[in-house]
C-alpha positions as CSV (number, residue, x, y, z in Angstrom):
1,M,52.4,-157.9,-4.1
2,T,51.7,-161.0,-2.0
3,D,53.3,-164.4,-2.7
4,E,49.8,-165.6,-3.6
5,R,49.5,-163.0,-6.3
6,R,52.9,-163.7,-7.7
7,T,52.2,-167.5,-8.0
8,E,48.6,-167.1,-9.2
9,R,47.6,-169.4,-12.0
10,A,46.6,-167.8,-15.2
11,D,43.0,-169.0,-15.0
12,A,42.8,-167.8,-11.4
13,A,44.1,-164.4,-12.4
14,R,41.6,-164.2,-15.3
15,N,38.8,-165.1,-12.9
16,R,40.0,-162.6,-10.3
17,R,40.0,-159.8,-13.0
18,A,36.6,-160.9,-14.4
19,I,35.1,-160.8,-10.9
20,L,36.5,-157.3,-10.1
21,D,35.5,-155.9,-13.5
22,A,32.0,-157.4,-13.1
23,T,31.7,-155.9,-9.6
24,A,32.8,-152.5,-10.9
25,A,30.3,-152.6,-13.7
26,L,27.5,-153.6,-11.4
27,L,28.4,-150.8,-9.0
28,A,28.4,-148.3,-11.8
29,E,25.1,-149.5,-13.3
30,H,23.1,-150.3,-10.1
31,G,24.9,-148.9,-7.1
32,A,25.9,-150.8,-4.1
33,A,22.5,-152.4,-3.7
34,G,23.0,-154.0,-7.1
35,V,26.1,-155.9,-6.1
36,T,25.1,-159.3,-4.9
37,M,27.3,-162.4,-5.1
38,D,24.8,-164.0,-7.4
39,R,24.9,-161.1,-9.8
40,V,28.7,-160.8,-9.7
41,A,29.1,-164.5,-10.4
42,A,26.7,-164.4,-13.3
43,A,28.3,-161.3,-14.8
44,A,31.8,-162.7,-14.3
45,G,31.0,-166.1,-15.6
46,V,32.2,-167.9,-12.5
47,G,30.6,-169.8,-9.7
48,K,29.5,-168.0,-6.5
49,G,31.9,-170.3,-4.6
50,T,34.8,-169.0,-6.6
51,I,34.1,-165.5,-5.4
52,F,33.7,-166.6,-1.8
53,H,36.9,-168.6,-2.0
54,R,38.8,-165.7,-3.4
55,F,37.4,-162.7,-1.5
56,G,35.6,-164.3,1.5
57,S,32.6,-162.0,1.4
58,R,30.9,-159.1,-0.5
59,A,32.9,-156.7,1.8
60,G,36.1,-158.5,0.9
61,L,35.3,-158.1,-2.8
62,L,34.6,-154.3,-2.4
63,Y,37.7,-153.9,-0.2
64,E,39.8,-155.4,-3.0
65,L,38.4,-152.8,-5.5
66,V,39.1,-150.0,-3.1
67,A,42.7,-151.3,-2.5
68,E,43.4,-151.5,-6.2
69,G,42.7,-147.8,-6.7
70,A,44.6,-146.8,-3.6
71,V,47.6,-148.9,-4.3
72,A,47.8,-147.7,-7.9
73,L,47.6,-144.1,-6.7
74,M,50.3,-144.8,-4.1
75,A,52.6,-146.3,-6.8
76,A,52.0,-143.2,-9.0
77,V,52.9,-140.8,-6.2
78,S,56.0,-142.7,-5.1
79,G,57.4,-143.7,-8.5
80,G,55.3,-142.5,-11.3
81,P,56.1,-139.7,-13.7
82,P,55.9,-136.1,-12.7
83,P,53.9,-134.1,-11.7
84,L,52.1,-136.8,-9.7
85,G,55.4,-138.7,-9.1
86,P,58.7,-137.3,-7.9
87,G,60.6,-134.7,-9.8
88,A,58.1,-131.9,-10.0
89,P,57.7,-128.8,-7.8
90,A,55.6,-129.4,-4.6
91,T,52.9,-127.1,-5.9
92,D,52.5,-129.1,-9.1
93,R,52.6,-132.4,-7.2
94,L,49.9,-131.3,-4.8
95,L,47.6,-130.2,-7.7
96,A,48.3,-133.4,-9.5
97,F,47.6,-135.5,-6.4
98,F,44.3,-133.8,-5.7
99,D,43.3,-134.1,-9.3
100,A,44.1,-137.9,-9.3
101,M,42.3,-138.4,-6.0
102,T,39.3,-136.6,-7.3
103,S,39.3,-138.8,-10.4
104,M,39.6,-141.9,-8.2
105,V,36.6,-140.8,-6.1
106,T,34.4,-139.6,-9.0
107,D,35.2,-142.4,-11.4
108,D,34.1,-145.0,-8.8
109,V,31.6,-142.9,-6.9
110,E,29.4,-145.9,-6.1
111,L,32.3,-147.9,-4.9
112,I,33.4,-145.1,-2.6
113,A,29.8,-144.7,-1.3
114,A,29.6,-148.4,-0.6
115,Y,33.0,-148.4,1.1
116,Q,32.0,-145.5,3.3
117,A,29.0,-147.5,4.6
118,M,31.1,-150.5,5.6
119,P,33.6,-151.0,8.4
120,P,37.0,-149.5,7.5
121,H,39.2,-151.4,5.0
122,P,41.8,-153.5,6.7
123,R,44.5,-151.3,5.2
124,S,42.6,-148.0,5.8
125,A,45.0,-146.7,8.3
126,E,47.9,-147.4,6.0
127,F,46.3,-145.6,3.0
128,H,45.2,-142.6,5.1
129,A,48.6,-142.3,6.7
130,Y,50.3,-142.4,3.3
131,W,48.0,-139.6,1.9
132,A,48.5,-137.5,5.1
133,Q,52.3,-137.9,5.0
134,H,52.4,-137.0,1.3
135,I,50.1,-134.0,1.5
136,G,51.7,-132.8,4.7
137,A,55.2,-133.0,3.4
138,L,54.3,-131.1,0.2
139,L,52.3,-128.4,2.0
140,R,55.2,-127.9,4.5
141,E,57.5,-127.3,1.6
142,V,55.3,-124.7,0.0
143,R,53.7,-123.2,3.0
144,P,55.9,-123.7,6.1
145,D,53.7,-121.0,7.9
146,I,50.6,-123.2,8.1
147,D,49.5,-126.3,10.1
148,A,50.2,-128.6,7.1
149,D,48.7,-131.7,8.7
150,T,45.4,-130.2,9.6
151,V,45.1,-128.2,6.4
152,G,46.0,-131.3,4.4
153,A,43.4,-133.4,6.2
154,L,40.7,-130.7,5.6
155,L,41.6,-130.5,1.9
156,L,41.5,-134.3,1.6
157,S,38.1,-134.4,3.3
158,T,36.6,-132.3,0.6
159,V,37.4,-135.0,-2.0
160,G,35.8,-137.9,-0.3
161,G,32.9,-136.1,1.2
162,E,29.2,-136.3,0.5
163,L,29.2,-133.1,-1.6
164,A,31.8,-134.7,-4.0
165,Q,29.6,-137.8,-4.3
166,Q,26.5,-135.7,-5.0
167,M,28.3,-133.7,-7.6
168,A,29.7,-136.8,-9.3
169,R,26.3,-138.4,-9.4
170,A,24.8,-135.2,-10.9
171,G,27.4,-135.2,-13.7
172,E,29.2,-132.2,-12.3
173,V,32.6,-133.7,-12.1
174,D,34.3,-130.9,-14.1
175,R,32.8,-128.3,-11.7
176,L,34.0,-130.3,-8.7
177,R,37.4,-130.8,-10.2
178,S,37.7,-127.0,-10.8
179,A,36.5,-126.2,-7.3
180,I,38.9,-128.6,-5.6
181,E,41.8,-127.2,-7.7
182,E,40.8,-123.6,-6.7
183,L,40.6,-124.6,-3.1
184,V,44.1,-126.2,-3.2
185,R,45.5,-123.2,-5.1
186,S,44.0,-120.9,-2.5
187,V,46.0,-122.7,0.2
188,L,49.2,-122.6,-1.8
189,R,49.1,-118.9,-2.4
190,D,51.3,-116.7,-0.3
191,P,49.4,-115.0,2.5
Protein backbone atom coordinates (compact mmCIF):
# COMPACT_ATOMS: atom_id res chain seq x y z
CA MET A 1 0.00 0.00 0.00
CA THR A 2 1.41 3.38 -0.96
CA ASP A 3 1.92 6.22 1.51
CA GLU A 4 -0.80 8.12 -0.38
CA ARG A 5 -3.31 5.32 0.25
CA ARG A 6 -2.43 5.09 3.97
CA THR A 7 -2.94 8.83 4.49
CA GLU A 8 -5.96 9.11 2.22
CA ARG A 9 -8.71 11.30 3.63
CA ALA A 10 -12.04 9.60 4.32
CA ASP A 11 -13.86 11.61 1.62
CA ALA A 12 -11.13 10.84 -0.91
CA ALA A 13 -11.33 7.15 -0.06
CA ARG A 14 -15.13 7.21 -0.50
CA ASN A 15 -14.78 8.99 -3.84
CA ARG A 16 -12.13 6.54 -4.99
CA ARG A 17 -14.33 3.57 -4.11
CA ALA A 18 -17.40 5.19 -5.72
CA ILE A 19 -15.44 5.84 -8.92
CA LEU A 20 -14.11 2.28 -9.10
CA ASP A 21 -17.51 0.76 -8.32
CA ALA A 22 -19.20 2.98 -10.93
CA THR A 23 -16.60 1.99 -13.51
CA ALA A 24 -17.08 -1.71 -12.76
CA ALA A 25 -20.86 -1.35 -13.04
CA LEU A 26 -20.61 0.50 -16.36
CA LEU A 27 -18.23 -2.14 -17.71
CA ALA A 28 -20.61 -4.92 -16.71
CA GLU A 29 -23.63 -3.17 -18.18
CA HIS A 30 -22.23 -1.54 -21.32
CA GLY A 31 -18.79 -3.03 -21.99
CA ALA A 32 -15.65 -0.99 -22.46
CA ALA A 33 -17.31 1.36 -24.95
CA GLY A 34 -19.72 2.42 -22.21
CA VAL A 35 -16.98 3.61 -19.90
CA THR A 36 -16.45 7.30 -20.51
CA MET A 37 -15.20 9.75 -17.93
CA ASP A 38 -18.52 11.63 -18.14
CA ARG A 39 -20.54 8.48 -17.44
CA VAL A 40 -18.24 7.39 -14.62
CA ALA A 41 -18.41 10.84 -13.01
CA ALA A 42 -22.20 10.90 -13.21
CA ALA A 43 -22.56 7.36 -11.86
CA ALA A 44 -20.08 7.99 -9.03
CA GLY A 45 -21.52 11.38 -8.11
CA VAL A 46 -18.21 13.19 -8.53
CA GLY A 47 -16.81 15.74 -10.92
CA LYS A 48 -14.89 14.58 -13.96
CA GLY A 49 -11.87 16.51 -12.68
CA THR A 50 -11.83 14.33 -9.56
CA ILE A 51 -11.41 11.24 -11.73
CA PHE A 52 -8.65 12.80 -13.82
CA HIS A 53 -6.88 14.05 -10.70
CA ARG A 54 -7.05 10.64 -9.05
CA PHE A 55 -6.45 8.29 -12.00
CA GLY A 56 -4.96 10.49 -14.72
CA SER A 57 -6.91 8.94 -17.59
CA ARG A 58 -9.47 6.34 -18.56
CA ALA A 59 -6.62 3.85 -18.92
CA GLY A 60 -5.38 4.71 -15.42
CA LEU A 61 -8.86 4.07 -14.06
CA LEU A 62 -9.08 0.67 -15.78
CA TYR A 63 -5.53 -0.18 -14.69
CA GLU A 64 -6.54 0.46 -11.08
CA LEU A 65 -9.44 -1.97 -11.37
CA VAL A 66 -7.17 -4.62 -12.88
CA ALA A 67 -4.59 -4.07 -10.15
CA GLU A 68 -7.20 -4.42 -7.40
CA GLY A 69 -8.12 -7.91 -8.53
CA ALA A 70 -4.54 -8.98 -9.14
CA VAL A 71 -3.29 -7.66 -5.80
CA ALA A 72 -6.17 -9.32 -3.93
CA LEU A 73 -5.41 -12.65 -5.59
CA MET A 74 -1.69 -12.29 -4.84
CA ALA A 75 -2.50 -11.64 -1.18
CA ALA A 76 -4.77 -14.69 -1.03
CA VAL A 77 -2.08 -16.87 -2.61
CA SER A 78 0.70 -15.65 -0.34
CA GLY A 79 -1.14 -15.40 2.97
CA GLY A 80 -4.76 -16.42 2.68
CA PRO A 81 -6.34 -19.59 3.99
CA PRO A 82 -5.72 -22.92 2.30
CA PRO A 83 -6.22 -24.28 -0.25
CA LEU A 84 -5.50 -21.05 -2.17
CA GLY A 85 -3.03 -19.88 0.46
CA PRO A 86 -0.16 -21.78 2.07
CA GLY A 87 -0.74 -24.98 3.99
CA ALA A 88 -2.50 -27.16 1.44
CA PRO A 89 -0.95 -29.79 -0.85
CA ALA A 90 0.40 -28.43 -4.15
CA THR A 91 -2.33 -30.16 -6.17
CA ASP A 92 -5.09 -28.52 -4.12
CA ARG A 93 -3.36 -25.14 -4.30
CA LEU A 94 -3.07 -25.32 -8.09
CA LEU A 95 -6.72 -26.23 -8.50
CA ALA A 96 -7.73 -23.44 -6.12
CA PHE A 97 -5.51 -20.94 -7.94
CA PHE A 98 -6.92 -21.75 -11.37
CA ASP A 99 -10.46 -21.60 -9.98
CA ALA A 100 -9.75 -18.19 -8.41
CA MET A 101 -8.09 -16.91 -11.58
CA THR A 102 -11.04 -18.15 -13.65
CA SER A 103 -13.41 -16.31 -11.32
CA MET A 104 -11.36 -13.13 -11.57
CA VAL A 105 -11.46 -13.26 -15.36
CA THR A 106 -15.11 -14.29 -15.76
CA ASP A 107 -16.51 -12.04 -13.02
CA ASP A 108 -14.92 -9.04 -14.75
CA VAL A 109 -14.89 -10.24 -18.35
CA GLU A 110 -15.49 -6.76 -19.78
CA LEU A 111 -12.67 -5.31 -17.71
CA ILE A 112 -10.30 -8.05 -18.89
CA ALA A 113 -11.35 -7.49 -22.51
CA ALA A 114 -10.80 -3.73 -22.17
CA TYR A 115 -7.46 -4.31 -20.47
CA GLN A 116 -6.25 -6.65 -23.21
CA ALA A 117 -6.96 -3.94 -25.80
CA MET A 118 -4.78 -1.41 -23.96
CA PRO A 119 -1.02 -1.11 -23.53
CA PRO A 120 0.20 -3.39 -20.72
CA HIS A 121 -0.51 -2.35 -17.14
CA PRO A 122 2.51 -0.67 -15.52
CA ARG A 123 2.68 -3.63 -13.11
CA SER A 124 1.92 -6.29 -15.73
CA ALA A 125 5.39 -7.83 -15.62
CA GLU A 126 5.20 -8.05 -11.82
CA PHE A 127 1.78 -9.72 -11.88
CA HIS A 128 2.71 -12.21 -14.60
CA ALA A 129 6.03 -13.05 -12.94
CA TYR A 130 4.19 -13.74 -9.68
CA TRP A 131 1.67 -16.06 -11.36
CA ALA A 132 4.42 -17.84 -13.30
CA GLN A 133 6.54 -18.37 -10.20
CA HIS A 134 3.58 -19.62 -8.17
CA ILE A 135 2.29 -22.01 -10.83
CA GLY A 136 5.77 -23.21 -11.76
CA ALA A 137 6.78 -23.95 -8.17
CA LEU A 138 3.62 -25.95 -7.50
CA LEU A 139 3.86 -27.85 -10.78
CA ARG A 140 7.50 -28.73 -10.08
CA GLU A 141 6.44 -30.13 -6.72
CA VAL A 142 3.71 -32.33 -8.21
CA ARG A 143 5.25 -33.14 -11.59
CA PRO A 144 9.05 -32.75 -11.54
CA ASP A 145 9.13 -34.65 -14.85
CA ILE A 146 7.58 -31.84 -16.94
CA ASP A 147 8.68 -28.40 -18.12
CA ALA A 148 6.72 -26.65 -15.36
CA ASP A 149 7.30 -23.11 -16.60
CA THR A 150 6.04 -23.76 -20.12
CA VAL A 151 3.17 -25.99 -19.03
CA GLY A 152 2.18 -23.41 -16.40
CA ALA A 153 2.20 -20.61 -18.98
CA LEU A 154 0.07 -22.70 -21.33
CA LEU A 155 -2.44 -23.47 -18.57
CA LEU A 156 -2.65 -19.83 -17.58
CA SER A 157 -3.16 -18.72 -21.17
CA THR A 158 -6.38 -20.74 -21.31
CA VAL A 159 -7.89 -18.68 -18.50
CA GLY A 160 -7.32 -15.26 -20.05
CA GLY A 161 -7.83 -16.18 -23.67
CA GLU A 162 -10.56 -15.31 -26.12
CA LEU A 163 -12.42 -18.61 -25.61
CA ALA A 164 -12.75 -17.93 -21.88
CA GLN A 165 -14.16 -14.47 -22.61
CA GLN A 166 -16.60 -15.85 -25.18
CA MET A 167 -17.82 -18.51 -22.79
CA ALA A 168 -18.22 -16.03 -19.94
CA ARG A 169 -20.23 -13.68 -22.14
CA ALA A 170 -22.40 -16.62 -23.28
CA GLY A 171 -23.18 -17.55 -19.67
CA GLU A 172 -21.09 -20.72 -19.80
CA VAL A 173 -18.92 -19.96 -16.78
CA ASP A 174 -19.65 -23.28 -15.06
CA ARG A 175 -18.72 -25.17 -18.22
CA LEU A 176 -15.52 -23.15 -18.55
CA ARG A 177 -14.65 -23.66 -14.88
CA SER A 178 -15.15 -27.44 -15.23
CA ALA A 179 -13.06 -27.60 -18.40
CA ILE A 180 -10.19 -25.63 -16.85
CA GLU A 181 -10.30 -27.83 -13.76
CA GLU A 182 -10.16 -30.96 -15.94
CA LEU A 183 -7.27 -29.51 -17.92
CA VAL A 184 -5.30 -28.77 -14.75
CA ARG A 185 -6.14 -32.20 -13.30
CA SER A 186 -4.96 -33.87 -16.52
CA VAL A 187 -1.56 -32.21 -16.13
CA LEU A 188 -1.36 -33.19 -12.48
CA ARG A 189 -2.01 -36.89 -13.13
CA ASP A 190 0.93 -39.23 -13.11
CA PRO A 191 2.00 -40.19 -16.64
